[in-house]
C-alpha positions in Angstrom: 0.1 -0.3 0.1 1.5 3.5 -0.8 1.1 6.5 1.1 -0.6 9.8 0.3 3.0 11.3 -1.3 3.8 8.2 -3.4 0.4 9.4 -5.8 1.7 12.6 -6.5 4.5 10.6 -8.5 4.3 8.0 -10.9 6.3 5.1 -10.2 8.5 4.9 -13.0 9.7 8.5 -11.9 10.5 7.5 -8.3 12.4 4.9 -10.0 14.0 6.8 -12.3 15.1 9.3 -9.8 16.4 6.9 -7.1 18.5 4.9 -9.7 20.3 7.6 -10.6 21.2 8.4 -7.1 22.3 5.0 -7.2 24.4 5.2 -10.3 26.1 9.0 -8.5 27.4 7.2 -5.6 28.3 4.3 -7.4 30.5 6.2 -10.2 32.9 7.3 -7.3 34.1 3.6 -7.1 33.4 2.3 -10.6 34.8 4.8 -12.8 38.0 4.5 -10.8 38.6 0.9 -11.3 40.4 0.9 -14.3 42.8 3.9 -13.4 44.1 1.9 -10.9 47.1 0.8 -12.9 47.7 4.8 -14.1 47.6 6.1 -10.4 49.8 3.3 -9.0 52.2 4.4 -11.9 51.7 7.8 -11.8 52.8 7.6 -7.9 55.4 5.1 -7.8 53.6 2.8 -5.9 54.8 -0.5 -7.2 53.1 -3.7 -7.9 52.9 -5.1 -4.3 51.5 -2.0 -2.8 47.9 -2.6 -1.0 47.6 1.2 -1.2 46.1 1.6 -4.5 43.0 -0.3 -3.3 42.7 2.1 -0.5 41.1 4.6 -2.6 37.8 2.7 -3.1 38.3 1.6 0.7 38.8 5.1 1.9 35.5 6.2 -0.6 33.7 3.6 1.5 34.6 4.6 4.7 33.7 8.3 3.7 30.4 7.1 2.9 29.7 5.4 6.3 31.4 8.4 8.2 28.6 10.8 6.6 25.5 8.3 7.3 24.0 9.5 10.7 24.4 13.6 9.8 22.1 13.0 6.7 19.5 10.9 7.8 19.3 12.4 11.5 19.2 16.3 9.7 16.8 15.1 7.4 13.8 13.9 9.4 14.1 17.5 10.8 15.3 19.8 7.4 13.7 17.3 4.8 15.6 15.6 2.0 16.1 18.0 -0.8 18.3 20.6 1.1 20.3 17.5 3.0 21.0 16.0 -0.7 21.8 19.3 -2.1 24.8 19.5 0.5 25.8 16.1 -0.3 26.0 16.4 -3.8 28.2 19.7 -3.2 30.6 17.8 -1.3 31.1 15.0 -3.8 31.6 17.7 -6.5 34.8 19.1 -4.2 35.7 15.2 -3.7 36.2 14.4 -6.7 37.9 17.6 -7.6 40.4 17.3 -5.0 41.1 14.0 -6.0 41.2 15.1 -9.7 44.0 17.8 -8.6 45.6 15.8 -5.6 49.5 15.9 -6.0 50.6 12.5 -4.4 48.3 9.4 -2.6 48.1 10.5 0.6 45.9 13.6 -0.8 44.1 11.6 -3.1 42.7 9.3 -0.1 42.1 12.4 1.5 40.1 13.8 -1.2 38.6 10.3 -1.4 37.1 10.3 2.1 35.8 13.7 1.3 34.3 13.1 -2.2 32.7 9.4 0.2 31.5 12.2 2.7 29.4 13.7 -0.1 28.0 10.3 -1.2 26.8 9.6 1.6 23.9 11.8 1.3 21.7 9.6 -2.0 23.4 6.1 -0.3 21.4 7.3 2.8 18.4 9.1 1.9 17.6 6.7 -0.9 15.9 4.5 1.5 15.0 6.9 3.8 12.8 8.7 0.3 11.5 5.1 -0.6 10.3 4.9 3.2 8.7 7.9 2.6 6.5 7.0 -0.6 6.1 3.1 0.1 6.4 0.3 2.7 6.6 -3.4 2.8 6.7 -5.9 -0.3 6.2 -2.8 -2.2 9.2 -1.0 -1.2 11.4 -4.2 -1.6 10.0 -4.5 -5.4 10.4 -1.2 -6.0 14.4 -0.4 -4.3 15.1 -4.5 -6.0 14.0 -2.9 -9.7 16.0 0.3 -8.4 19.2 -1.7 -7.9 19.1 -3.7 -11.0 19.0 -0.5 -13.2 21.6 0.6 -11.4 23.6 -2.2 -11.8 24.0 -1.1 -15.5 26.0 1.7 -14.4 29.1 -0.4 -12.7 28.8 -2.5 -15.9 29.4 0.6 -18.1 31.5 3.1 -15.9 34.7 1.4 -16.4 34.7 1.5 -19.9 33.5 5.0 -19.6 37.1 5.3 -17.5 38.7 3.6 -19.9 37.3 5.9 -22.8 38.4 8.9 -20.8 42.0 7.8 -20.4 42.2 7.5 -24.0 41.9 11.2 -24.0 43.8 12.0 -21.1 45.5 11.2 -17.6 43.4 9.3 -15.2 42.7 12.6 -13.6 40.1 13.0 -16.4 38.4 10.4 -14.7 37.3 12.2 -11.4 36.7 15.0 -13.3 33.6 13.7 -14.9 32.0 13.0 -11.6 31.7 16.6 -11.6 29.1 16.5 -14.7 26.8 14.1 -13.0 26.7 16.2 -9.8 25.3 18.8 -12.1 22.8 16.6 -13.2 21.8 15.2 -9.5 21.6 18.4 -7.8 18.8 19.9 -11.0 17.1 16.4 -10.8 17.1 16.8 -6.9 14.9 20.3 -7.0 13.3 19.1 -9.5 12.0 15.7 -7.9 10.7 17.5 -4.8 10.9 16.8 -1.1 9.3 13.4 0.1 9.0 13.8 3.7 5.6 14.6 5.4 5.4 17.6 7.5 3.7 15.4 10.4 6.6 13.0 10.1 9.3 15.3 10.7 11.1 15.6 14.1 12.9 17.7 16.0 16.5 18.0 16.6 18.7 18.1 19.7 21.9 16.8 21.0 20.9 13.4 21.8 18.5 12.9 18.7 21.3 10.6 16.7 22.0 9.1 20.3 18.2 8.1 20.8 17.8 7.0 17.2 21.2 4.9 16.9 19.7 3.4 20.3 16.1 2.8 19.0 17.5 0.8 15.6 20.3 -1.6 17.5 17.3 -2.1 20.2 14.7 -3.2 17.4 15.4 -6.8 16.8 14.3 -7.1 13.0 16.0 -3.8 12.0 19.1 -4.5 13.6 19.5 -8.5 12.9 18.4 -7.6 9.0 21.5 -4.5 9.0 24.0 -6.8 10.4 22.3 -9.4 7.8 23.5 -6.6 5.2 26.9 -5.9 7.2 28.5 -9.6 6.6 26.7 -9.7 2.8 28.8 -6.0 2.6 31.7 -7.6 3.7 32.1 -10.0 0.8 30.9 -7.8 -1.5 33.8 -5.2 -1.3 36.1 -7.7 -1.4 35.3 -7.9 -5.2 35.3 -4.0 -5.3 39.0 -3.4 -3.5 40.8 -6.0 -5.0 38.4 -7.4 -8.3 40.8 -5.1 -10.4 44.8 -6.2 -8.7 43.6 -9.8 -8.9 42.3 -9.6 -12.6 45.5 -7.8 -13.4 48.3 -9.5 -11.1 46.9 -13.0 -10.6 45.8 -14.2 -14.0 47.1 -11.3 -16.5 44.0 -10.2 -17.5 44.0 -6.2 -17.2 43.4 -5.2 -20.3 39.9 -7.2 -20.1 38.5 -5.9 -16.9 36.4 -3.1 -18.4 34.9 -6.1 -20.3 34.7 -8.5 -17.2 33.4 -5.9 -15.0 30.9 -4.7 -17.2 29.9 -9.1 -17.5 29.4 -9.4 -13.5 27.1 -6.4 -13.4 25.0 -7.2 -16.0 24.6 -10.8 -14.2 23.8 -9.3 -11.0 21.5 -7.0 -12.4 20.0 -9.7 -14.4 19.0 -11.4 -10.9 18.2 -8.6 -8.9 15.3 -8.0 -11.7 14.4 -11.2 -11.7 14.0 -11.5 -8.0 11.6 -8.5 -8.2 9.0 -10.9 -9.3 9.5 -13.6 -6.8 9.4 -11.0 -4.1 5.7 -9.7 -5.3 4.2 -13.3 -5.3 6.1 -14.4 -2.1 7.6 -11.6 -0.2 11.1 -10.5 0.7 11.9 -12.4 3.6 12.0 -15.3 1.1 13.9 -13.6 -1.2 16.2 -12.5 1.5 16.9 -16.4 2.9 17.3 -17.2 -1.4 20.0 -15.0 -1.5 21.9 -15.8 2.1 21.5 -19.7 1.4 23.0 -19.2 -2.3 25.8 -17.4 -1.4 26.9 -19.5 0.9 26.7 -22.9 -1.3 28.4 -20.9 -3.9 31.0 -19.7 -1.9 31.7 -23.1 -0.1 31.9 -24.7 -4.1 34.0 -21.8 -4.7 36.6 -22.3 -1.4 36.5 -26.4 -2.3 38.1 -25.2 -6.0 40.3 -23.0 -4.9 41.6 -25.2 -1.8 42.3 -28.0 -4.6 44.3 -25.5 -7.2 46.5 -24.2 -4.7 44.9 -21.0 -4.8 44.9 -20.7 -8.2 41.7 -21.9 -10.3 41.5 -21.2 -13.8 40.5 -17.9 -15.0 37.0 -18.5 -15.6 36.1 -20.8 -13.0 37.4 -18.0 -10.6 35.2 -15.2 -12.7 32.0 -17.9 -12.8 31.9 -18.2 -9.1 32.8 -14.3 -8.9 29.4 -13.3 -10.8 27.2 -16.1 -8.6 28.3 -15.1 -5.9 27.7 -11.6 -6.2 24.5 -12.1 -7.7 23.2 -13.9 -4.5 24.7 -11.3 -2.4 23.1 -8.6 -4.1 19.5 -9.8 -4.7 19.9 -10.1 -0.5 20.4 -6.5 -0.3 17.1 -4.6 -1.5 15.1 -6.9 0.7 17.1 -7.0 3.8 17.1 -3.2 3.4 13.5 -3.1 3.2 12.9 -5.5 5.8 15.5 -3.4 8.1 13.6 -0.1 7.4 10.1 -1.5 8.1 9.7 -0.7 11.6 11.3 2.7 11.4 8.6 4.5 9.5 9.1 7.7 12.1 12.6 7.9 11.6 13.2 6.9 8.4 16.2 9.1 7.8 18.1 8.6 10.6 17.6 4.7 10.8 18.6 5.0 7.2 21.6 6.7 8.6 22.3 4.0 11.3 22.1 1.0 8.5 25.0 3.0 6.5 26.8 3.6 8.9 27.0 -0.2 10.1 27.0 -1.9 6.6 29.6 0.5 4.7 31.9 1.5 8.0 32.0 -2.3 9.0 31.1 -3.9 5.9 34.5 -1.9 4.2 36.7 -2.9 7.7 35.8 -6.9 7.1 36.4 -6.6 3.4 39.9 -5.1 4.6 41.0 -8.0 6.4 40.4 -10.4 3.5 42.3 -7.7 0.7 45.3 -7.8 3.0 45.5 -11.8 2.6 44.8 -11.6 -1.3 48.8 -11.4 -2.6 49.1 -14.5 -5.6 45.8 -16.6 -4.7 42.2 -16.2 -4.4 41.8 -18.3 -1.7 41.5 -15.5 0.8 38.5 -14.6 -1.2 36.7 -17.8 -1.3 36.9 -18.2 2.5 36.1 -15.0 3.3 33.0 -15.0 1.1 32.1 -18.1 3.0 32.8 -16.8 6.6 30.8 -13.9 5.9 28.3 -15.7 4.0 27.8 -18.0 7.0 27.3 -15.1 9.7 25.0 -13.3 7.6 22.8 -16.5 8.0 23.1 -16.3 11.1 22.0 -12.4 11.6 19.1 -13.6 9.5 17.7 -16.1 11.6 18.4 -13.9 14.5 16.6 -11.1 13.1 13.3 -13.2 11.9 12.7 -14.1 15.4 12.0 -9.6 15.8 8.6 -8.0 15.0 8.5 -5.6 11.9 5.6 -3.7 13.6 6.6 0.3 13.0 8.1 1.6 16.4 7.3 4.5 18.7 10.7 6.3 18.9 9.3 8.3 21.7 8.3 5.4 23.6 
């Protein structure tokens, strides 16, 4: 059932806008991946340096750092002002990255860029919760994700095309164009939070919101389910390009391979939206977790029996399968986590982003450091994080999805 606010905008318009916000925040990761080799060379980092993977990690950490700020303030001042502020910071970080004279300044600018990207990251689910609820919200967010995944399929190719015309710095300048488009569209799309759902801000507001979320078994359980899932997925974002380039020696194929994996994931998510309509979000979440564990277990056996170097196409196949199941889980678990949080959707979305992105990036970094000349750490890490995700999912199912009163 939709709210009154949802009837003001056609569903397709809402999907298109939320998908564009998703592309905006993902562009900061995906378009930079083909540039990692040139950045490594430009700053004399050496082929064995792990600093280049931090270019992705610092962006994700910046996104995590900004979550509670945007979410809580948007519950008071509205979604539009906070989105515009974040988009401005996004543009500033992108420009700083393009002009960075060294790796340390680049990482600092990437962090700022990530803090700006936190605005669309945290406010997408808040906007969706403003307009929809329950299985319909899960269906909408799944469609948004399937469309958004076309971005990762194209962004690395866009990055490579840009580098044909100039240095890796031009790749980061391109993000400024997207930021301008996002600002214009945000103003046109308008505000979504109803006046009677806005909440006051006081020094303890963030703390209260955080406590409300973590004390709700269903909300926090599904958040932790996503956190371990994100930890597994971020391993590929951080280390996929070095694995393809250095372990398998196929760096020139990276954009095409990344596009293929993104499209396979998008297809899986799109198929899952039909299942969500008929069987519900909880059922799809279980399929996502169990499918990820099963594929990770087989991948682990393959890695251990080949001294950590299964054939390239075996590795790539399991990468696509695990990514598909992982990503099918994300929108459904997101919708389930947000379901009890209607009266503080912005703050709850901030908690969700802070935990899933911050802890997920830290979990991925643990695995990334182990990847040197084999893919075994990736396989084992996916299996362990999948099992922990399943444990959190089972625990969350014992909680209530009824809306909570944060003032009670």
